[in-house]
N, C-alpha and C positions, 0 to 999 in steps of 0.2 A: 506493501501501500506507498503509496508515495506521501509525502511530508505534507501535502495539501490536505490531503482526505483526512491524515490521521489527525490534522487541530479543526477540522469540519466534525470527526467524530466526538472531540473533545465539548465541541460549542452546542453539537445536537445532544438530548435528550433522547435516551430509548424510546420510552411512549413516542416523540416524535418523526424518530425515523420506523420505527414501526408504523406508524400510519403511513409514510410516506411509504414505505415498502408493501404493503397490503395493497397499497393503490398501481404499484406500479408492476406488483406479482399478477393483479386482479385481470390486469388490460394482457399483460405475456399470456396467461392460460386462455381467453379468452382468446385470442390472438391464435393461440397454439390449433394447428392444422385449421386455418380456417382458410377461405376459399372469398375472395372478392368483397372483405366484408363481411362476411357470415358466416356461421358454424352452427354447427350443430348443438342443440340441448347434448347431455351427455345421456341423460334418462329417458325421456319421451322419444327424445330424435328426433323433432321439428326443429326447421331453419330456423333461425332469427338473425338480425344486424349484430352486430358484436356490442351495440351500445344500449341490446336491450337482454344481454347475458350478464350472469354475475359468474363470480369463481366460487362454485359450491364445493364444500369440505365432506370427504365421506363420516371422517374423525370431525369433529368439532375444532376450530381453532380455535379454542382457548386452549388444548394439548398444545405448547410453544415447538415441539419434536417435530412434529406433522403441519404447523401451520403451514410452511413455503412449501411443505414439499409436493413435487409434482407428477406424483402416481395419488395422493391423497386427495388433490385439486384438479376437480375440473367445473369448464362452461356450462353453467346452468340454467334453463329460465325460469324466470321471476314464480311462475304459477307451482316449478317441480322444487325450488330451491325454499320459496319463502313459504306458500300456501300447505306444500306436502311436505314441507320439513324434512326439506333434503331428498325426498322419494326414494329412500335406505334403501329397501329392499330390493330396487330395480337400481341403484346405484352399486351395491355389492353385485350384483350379478353382471351386470357391466363391467367392473374391477374385475372379477376372476376370468371374463371372457378376452379380457385385453392383457390384462398380467398375469393369470396362472389361480393355478385355486386357493395357494399358502399367501396370496396379498392380504387376504384380509388378517390373517393368526401375523404374518409379517408388520405389520399396520399396530395390528391391537400389544407385538411389544414393543415397538417405537414409540406409541404414543405416555407409555407407564415411563419412561427413559425421561428424568428432570430436563428440561433447559431455558438458562436464562440467553439472553443475551447481549453482548455486548457491541457498544456503539459500533465498533468498527467493522465487530462480523457484519451486521444490520447493512451498512453503507458498501461492504461488499457485494451483497444479494443484491440492493438496492443498486449498483453498476452491474451484476449478472443480467439483470433483466429487466433492464433499461433499453 
């Protein structure tokens, strides 16, 4: 990390950087595998404009170790992510289809590993996903 970024890490608090990373990471997830500004909801499979999708988490983002995990996060429409509370039964099936039958066990193990982000870690992740 450059000296300039280390200075930024000291000036910005973890909460501020985490909020910035949430925004950057969400946009990256919604753009992943997109076509001409559109992507499919991971669970209902309907197509939406990227602005109408959200970054849906299989394991709640309250578990820091999986909050920015690319397997745990996928684009979801508001209906699935909010109104159907993640549509988790379908989400689980799609995860197993995409990443193998043991993916749910792997995510369950990871969610119990405590994670506290440092400002420099968050800055590095922001740079990665910008």
